[in-house]
Backbone as CSV, one residue per row, in Angstrom:
resi,resn,N_x,N_y,N_z,CA_x,CA_y,CA_z,C_x,C_y,C_z
1,MET,19.365,155.543,-27.714,19.880,156.805,-27.224,19.948,157.456,-28.855
2,GLU,19.550,158.861,-28.857,19.754,159.456,-29.740,21.021,160.334,-29.892
3,LYS,21.817,159.986,-31.149,22.877,160.993,-30.579,22.774,162.600,-30.979
4,VAL,23.225,163.421,-30.219,23.040,164.670,-30.140,24.648,165.432,-30.514
5,GLN,24.337,166.221,-31.486,25.735,167.152,-31.326,25.611,168.395,-30.784
6,ILE,26.592,168.797,-30.071,26.191,170.010,-28.930,27.479,170.948,-29.770
7,ILE,27.176,172.089,-30.013,28.066,172.941,-30.584,28.119,174.347,-29.552
8,ASP,29.426,174.591,-29.169,29.564,175.762,-28.295,29.419,177.014,-29.161
9,LEU,28.716,177.826,-29.039,28.436,179.206,-29.413,29.326,180.364,-28.569
10,SER,29.810,179.883,-27.597,30.383,180.856,-27.092,31.673,181.779,-27.537
11,VAL,31.998,182.972,-27.484,33.099,183.704,-27.833,34.129,183.641,-26.544
12,PRO,35.394,183.463,-26.935,36.484,182.941,-25.715,36.764,184.447,-25.324
13,ILE,36.685,184.760,-24.099,37.879,185.886,-23.760,38.813,186.168,-23.825
14,GLN,38.923,186.897,-24.356,40.278,187.528,-24.976,40.502,189.117,-24.936
15,GLN,41.604,189.253,-24.373,42.219,190.629,-24.816,42.108,191.823,-25.692
16,THR,41.009,192.994,-25.514,40.365,193.436,-26.486,41.784,194.587,-27.185
17,SER,41.557,194.944,-28.349,42.300,195.941,-28.798,42.198,197.425,-28.100
18,PRO,43.178,198.377,-28.132,43.266,199.632,-27.548,41.913,200.491,-28.037
19,GLY,41.893,200.816,-27.269,40.309,201.633,-27.526,38.880,201.313,-27.866
20,SER,39.069,199.897,-27.856,37.683,199.102,-27.911,36.518,199.235,-26.764
21,PRO,35.347,199.595,-27.045,34.498,200.034,-26.325,33.765,199.246,-25.105
22,LEU,34.183,197.891,-25.297,33.678,196.961,-24.113,35.491,196.311,-23.992
23,LYS,36.171,196.873,-22.983,37.621,196.485,-22.714,37.886,195.459,-21.945
24,VAL,38.680,194.635,-22.257,38.887,193.254,-21.419,40.258,193.402,-21.409
25,ASP,40.857,193.434,-20.260,41.992,193.522,-19.870,42.314,191.947,-18.811
26,ILE,43.379,191.223,-19.539,43.984,190.039,-18.632,45.309,190.263,-18.108
27,GLU,45.392,189.660,-16.705,46.579,189.892,-16.445,46.924,188.225,-16.388
28,TYR,48.081,187.775,-16.517,48.727,186.162,-16.807,49.628,186.241,-15.273
29,ILE,49.268,185.151,-14.419,50.312,185.154,-13.101,50.522,183.968,-13.635
30,ASP,51.928,183.481,-13.292,52.429,182.347,-13.572,53.091,181.834,-12.684
31,HIS,53.372,180.626,-12.255,53.591,179.650,-10.804,54.053,180.345,-10.216
32,LYS,55.184,181.221,-10.687,56.139,181.324,-9.565,55.438,183.076,-8.961
33,GLN,55.104,183.961,-9.775,54.167,184.821,-9.387,53.242,184.567,-8.387
34,GLY,52.331,182.948,-8.871,51.337,182.790,-7.858,52.124,182.115,-6.575
35,ALA,52.906,181.870,-6.334,53.266,181.614,-5.031,53.786,182.483,-3.872
36,LYS,53.829,184.107,-4.722,54.264,185.129,-4.045,52.619,185.768,-3.696
37,VAL,52.232,185.458,-4.708,50.471,186.352,-4.297,49.629,185.647,-3.292
38,PHE,49.661,184.031,-3.641,48.563,183.400,-2.783,49.756,183.002,-1.198
39,GLY,50.799,182.935,-1.323,51.452,182.844,-0.523,51.426,183.842,0.565
40,SER,51.406,185.272,0.402,51.251,186.275,1.269,49.843,185.941,1.538
41,ILE,48.953,185.379,1.276,47.294,185.144,1.749,47.268,184.523,2.784
42,PHE,48.196,183.553,2.769,48.758,182.278,3.501,49.154,182.748,4.688
43,GLY,50.401,183.722,4.546,51.294,183.852,5.503,52.637,183.261,4.956
44,LEU,52.786,182.701,3.969,53.638,181.423,3.594,54.395,182.429,2.604
45,LYS,55.721,182.096,2.377,56.707,182.722,1.190,56.919,182.012,-0.178
46,GLY,57.372,182.715,-0.629,57.922,181.628,-2.375,58.450,180.250,-1.760
47,GLY,59.377,180.111,-1.143,60.201,179.108,-0.706,59.748,178.049,-0.144
48,ASP,58.206,178.241,0.656,57.565,177.080,1.359,56.857,176.560,0.144
49,PHE,56.746,176.658,-0.997,56.186,175.997,-2.209,57.170,174.784,-2.548
50,PRO,56.915,174.078,-3.360,57.589,172.974,-4.073,58.019,173.818,-5.068
51,ASP,59.616,173.940,-5.279,59.927,174.546,-6.209,59.804,176.190,-6.510
52,GLY,59.048,177.006,-5.239,58.619,178.134,-5.645,57.961,178.138,-5.980
53,ASN,56.624,177.452,-6.800,55.918,177.374,-7.575,54.309,177.019,-6.917
54,PHE,53.347,177.818,-7.049,51.740,177.451,-6.742,51.148,177.839,-8.031
55,SER,49.930,178.491,-7.769,48.554,178.389,-8.661,48.705,179.439,-9.611
56,ALA,48.850,179.191,-10.983,48.731,180.193,-12.042,47.637,180.187,-12.199
57,VAL,47.305,181.671,-12.293,45.669,182.228,-12.716,45.855,183.603,-13.755
58,GLU,44.562,183.818,-14.377,44.862,184.887,-15.029,43.457,185.806,-14.244
59,LYS,43.897,187.320,-14.193,43.184,187.949,-13.438,42.256,189.078,-14.668
60,LEU,41.207,188.948,-14.759,40.302,189.607,-15.758,39.600,190.664,-15.087
61,THR,39.591,191.803,-15.888,39.096,192.867,-15.647,37.904,192.925,-16.912
62,LEU,36.680,193.083,-17.178,35.868,193.113,-18.177,34.525,193.342,-17.577
63,THR,33.272,193.786,-18.680,32.088,194.011,-18.067,30.983,192.649,-18.699
64,THR,30.161,192.454,-17.794,29.055,190.961,-18.112,28.482,191.097,-19.761
65,HIS,29.090,192.564,-20.425,28.661,192.658,-21.668,29.856,191.932,-22.740
66,SER,30.924,191.325,-22.257,32.055,191.298,-22.859,31.658,189.729,-23.390
67,GLY,32.097,189.298,-24.411,31.696,187.922,-24.528,30.785,187.293,-24.595
68,THR,30.283,185.937,-25.031,29.198,185.660,-25.116,27.731,186.130,-23.644
69,HIS,27.015,186.212,-24.069,26.059,186.250,-23.024,24.410,186.164,-23.657
70,LEU,23.427,185.624,-22.952,22.379,185.549,-23.218,20.842,186.137,-22.798
71,ASP,21.457,187.287,-21.787,20.400,187.937,-21.086,20.219,189.274,-21.778
72,ALA,20.264,189.180,-23.298,20.454,190.642,-23.649,19.299,191.409,-22.922
73,PRO,18.144,191.021,-23.254,16.889,192.077,-22.740,17.268,193.000,-21.325
74,TRP,18.031,191.929,-20.406,18.475,192.667,-19.053,19.293,193.920,-19.143
75,HIS,20.335,193.580,-19.942,21.459,194.760,-20.596,20.634,196.280,-21.010
76,TYR,19.496,195.613,-21.431,19.239,196.621,-22.307,17.752,198.058,-21.746
77,TRP,17.257,197.275,-20.405,16.215,197.658,-19.988,15.693,196.933,-19.236
78,PRO,14.841,197.276,-18.069,14.989,196.435,-16.658,13.627,195.484,-16.803
79,THR,12.857,195.861,-17.898,11.438,195.105,-17.996,11.284,195.008,-19.834
80,SER,11.060,193.570,-19.929,10.431,193.340,-21.133,9.192,192.632,-21.380
81,GLU,8.266,192.706,-22.108,7.142,192.391,-22.385,6.246,192.951,-20.970
82,GLY,6.554,193.965,-20.167,5.597,194.500,-19.127,6.659,193.367,-18.173
83,LYS,7.390,192.680,-18.410,7.616,191.654,-16.793,9.056,192.162,-16.383
84,PRO,9.687,191.555,-15.504,10.997,192.048,-15.333,11.801,191.535,-16.102
85,SER,12.781,191.786,-16.865,13.955,191.092,-17.991,14.622,190.382,-16.848
86,ARG,15.098,188.912,-17.508,15.662,187.616,-16.883,17.138,188.109,-16.964
87,THR,17.977,187.888,-16.052,19.107,188.221,-16.095,19.584,186.404,-16.043
88,ILE,20.990,186.255,-16.263,21.443,184.854,-16.627,21.066,183.868,-16.004
89,ASP,20.988,184.225,-14.538,20.686,183.171,-13.662,19.115,182.670,-13.814
90,GLU,18.595,183.691,-14.460,17.029,183.029,-14.519,16.632,182.195,-15.775
91,ILE,17.725,182.033,-16.724,17.670,181.736,-18.215,17.620,180.044,-18.158
92,PRO,16.152,179.742,-18.354,16.100,178.077,-17.937,16.992,177.555,-18.922
93,LEU,18.050,176.319,-18.602,19.122,175.684,-19.193,18.741,175.182,-20.540
94,GLU,17.138,174.526,-20.356,16.729,173.948,-21.537,15.855,174.848,-22.699
95,TRP,16.595,175.963,-22.319,16.320,177.114,-23.907,17.591,177.400,-24.554
96,CYS,18.813,176.419,-23.888,20.210,176.520,-24.255,20.489,175.248,-24.959
97,TYR,19.342,174.483,-25.303,19.535,173.044,-26.224,18.431,172.692,-27.031
98,SER,18.778,172.782,-28.245,17.256,172.239,-29.292,18.228,172.150,-30.500
99,ASN,17.291,172.094,-31.963,17.522,172.279,-33.019,18.310,173.632,-33.330
100,GLY,18.767,173.745,-34.209,19.539,175.164,-34.314,19.309,175.233,-36.127
101,VAL,19.392,176.523,-36.162,19.296,177.216,-37.387,20.271,178.482,-37.754
102,VAL,21.102,178.547,-39.047,21.666,179.381,-39.052,21.013,180.221,-40.188
103,LEU,20.766,181.387,-40.073,20.362,182.384,-40.901,21.393,183.177,-41.338
104,ASP,21.348,183.012,-43.202,22.719,184.026,-43.294,22.212,185.437,-44.060
105,VAL,22.722,186.403,-43.252,22.079,187.638,-43.334,23.525,188.520,-43.822
106,THR,24.595,187.590,-44.052,25.929,188.825,-44.426,25.746,189.592,-45.748
107,HIS,25.080,189.616,-46.076,24.544,190.325,-47.411,24.264,191.792,-46.923
108,LYS,23.755,191.949,-45.615,23.668,193.308,-45.104,24.770,193.849,-44.474
109,LYS,25.166,195.253,-44.746,26.105,196.258,-44.619,26.156,196.382,-43.193
110,ALA,27.066,196.919,-42.259,27.063,197.773,-41.422,26.139,198.700,-41.277
111,GLY,25.256,198.899,-40.239,24.391,199.755,-39.876,23.087,199.525,-40.839
112,GLU,23.061,198.533,-41.569,21.746,198.228,-42.218,20.878,197.478,-41.198
113,GLU,19.524,197.643,-41.573,18.824,196.954,-40.453,18.346,195.794,-41.525
114,ILE,17.802,194.411,-40.257,17.669,192.935,-40.630,16.412,193.119,-40.259
115,ASP,15.336,192.779,-41.550,13.934,192.881,-41.126,13.309,191.455,-41.548
116,ILE,12.083,191.352,-40.982,11.618,190.090,-40.728,11.444,189.422,-42.052
117,ALA,11.389,190.232,-43.722,11.868,190.023,-45.009,13.016,189.234,-45.105
118,ASP,13.950,189.576,-44.392,15.318,188.996,-44.704,15.450,187.881,-44.186
119,PHE,14.772,187.631,-42.864,14.667,186.385,-42.412,13.872,185.467,-43.116
120,GLU,12.499,185.586,-43.892,11.848,185.132,-44.889,12.893,184.668,-45.886
121,LYS,13.464,185.484,-46.413,14.488,185.208,-47.891,15.319,184.156,-47.111
122,ALA,16.276,184.138,-45.850,17.417,183.228,-45.805,16.641,181.906,-45.226
123,LEU,15.630,181.831,-44.691,14.590,180.484,-44.634,14.502,180.111,-45.464
124,GLU,13.968,180.643,-46.828,13.731,179.887,-48.004,15.021,179.640,-48.784
125,LYS,15.777,180.392,-48.523,17.309,179.594,-49.243,17.918,178.204,-49.109
126,ILE,17.486,178.047,-47.413,17.916,176.867,-47.115,16.660,175.576,-47.045
127,GLU,15.585,176.382,-47.533,14.299,175.207,-47.452,14.113,174.942,-46.258
128,TYR,14.035,175.826,-45.081,13.612,175.263,-43.701,12.537,176.144,-43.408
129,ALA,11.666,175.259,-42.467,10.553,175.950,-41.650,10.584,175.952,-40.070
130,LEU,10.669,177.238,-39.313,11.046,177.291,-38.004,10.109,176.444,-37.362
131,LYS,10.204,175.597,-36.417,9.627,175.187,-35.126,9.484,175.312,-34.013
132,PRO,8.543,175.446,-32.962,8.930,175.817,-31.729,9.761,175.586,-30.837
133,PHE,11.005,176.231,-29.777,11.524,176.127,-29.337,13.054,176.051,-30.316
134,ASP,13.272,175.773,-31.832,14.223,176.015,-32.121,15.294,177.442,-32.021
135,ILE,16.774,176.894,-32.053,17.647,178.177,-31.697,18.092,178.819,-32.726
136,VAL,17.693,179.962,-33.350,17.788,180.750,-34.960,19.181,181.318,-34.375
137,LEU,19.870,181.132,-35.178,21.482,182.173,-35.204,21.596,182.969,-36.149
138,VAL,21.408,183.947,-36.332,21.659,184.795,-36.944,23.099,185.282,-37.334
139,MET,23.726,184.930,-38.781,24.723,185.304,-38.995,25.187,186.513,-40.233
140,THR,25.955,187.385,-39.309,25.788,188.881,-40.337,27.104,188.744,-40.436
141,GLY,28.116,187.747,-40.233,30.054,188.193,-40.838,30.476,189.161,-39.559
142,ALA,30.339,189.792,-38.880,30.578,190.821,-38.055,31.738,190.058,-36.889
143,THR,31.809,188.671,-36.979,32.644,187.933,-35.798,33.759,188.308,-36.675
144,LYS,34.161,188.781,-37.818,35.698,188.683,-38.139,36.051,190.340,-37.558
145,PHE,35.166,191.203,-36.909,35.649,192.371,-36.382,35.682,192.489,-34.444
146,TYR,35.644,191.003,-34.299,35.251,191.101,-32.669,36.862,191.488,-32.187
147,GLY,36.268,192.208,-31.014,37.643,193.084,-30.523,38.469,194.294,-30.944
148,LYS,37.844,194.516,-32.243,38.341,195.685,-32.794,37.680,196.771,-32.117
149,VAL,38.459,197.976,-32.393,37.705,199.010,-32.070,36.740,199.387,-32.295
150,ASN,36.290,199.467,-33.271,34.934,200.147,-34.295,34.062,198.542,-34.013
151,TYR,33.805,197.291,-33.210,33.078,196.481,-33.595,31.530,196.609,-33.670
152,SER,31.652,197.280,-32.599,29.853,197.967,-32.251,29.053,198.570,-33.520
153,GLN,29.878,199.194,-33.994,29.714,199.598,-35.564,29.533,198.829,-36.748
154,MET,30.338,197.568,-36.458,30.275,196.654,-37.639,29.616,195.929,-38.147
155,HIS,28.624,195.792,-37.663,27.475,194.795,-38.061,25.717,195.605,-38.330
156,ALA,24.978,194.752,-38.778,23.924,194.823,-39.312,22.876,194.377,-38.055
157,GLY,21.900,195.378,-37.522,20.951,194.723,-36.759,19.806,194.522,-36.997
158,THR,18.953,193.689,-36.127,17.593,193.406,-36.470,16.638,194.372,-35.929
159,THR,15.807,194.610,-36.841,14.395,195.698,-36.461,13.598,195.176,-35.210
160,ARG,13.207,196.218,-34.602,11.970,195.443,-33.199,11.228,194.265,-33.972
161,GLU,10.592,194.519,-34.847,9.671,193.409,-34.868,10.261,192.168,-35.785
162,ALA,11.355,192.200,-36.245,12.240,191.220,-36.521,12.565,190.608,-35.163
163,ASP,12.667,190.734,-34.299,13.298,190.328,-33.243,12.252,189.536,-32.718
164,GLY,11.279,189.777,-32.578,9.811,189.102,-32.520,9.815,188.699,-30.795
165,PRO,8.309,188.447,-30.470,8.237,188.290,-28.925,8.808,187.038,-28.405
166,GLU,9.592,186.057,-29.208,10.045,184.987,-28.549,11.548,185.545,-27.870
167,VAL,12.320,186.380,-28.838,13.392,187.155,-28.151,12.680,188.059,-27.006
168,ASP,11.700,188.546,-26.881,11.800,189.947,-25.915,11.204,189.041,-24.431
169,ASP,10.531,187.776,-24.757,10.285,187.073,-23.455,11.657,186.966,-22.680
170,CYS,12.915,186.847,-23.132,14.116,186.199,-22.293,14.087,187.678,-20.899
């Protein structure tokens, strides 16, 4: 059996800075509070639970654009390449497991465009030729700003041509 390394690329859900355009609020409910909150649902009192403890939970308020998602075309337009854009439940799981390559474009500043030539240079630098089904990760360096007020303006973005048809097929 071939050894496979799986790398979790997800961003943890975390409380955002005040004023963040993609506001995430997390309310932590401890075991004592859980007994009160859930006890009332079942007609029980806090004392009905051992030591007055029950389920600790987090109450999240966020949008589906918070954190990691891979159904970007759906978020921006109802169609892509003349077909309905796929939602997260329509993304084939096998699209999430393959060989990966990181293209470093951290030299691009916030607001600048990342074009096909930038990707070609990044591939040349690591001496890699893309293969069908490779997962391409674009490293802009903007992760250090995640959760900050101006995060959405703190990175470069790809041109339409650099996105390519593979991305639009999502």
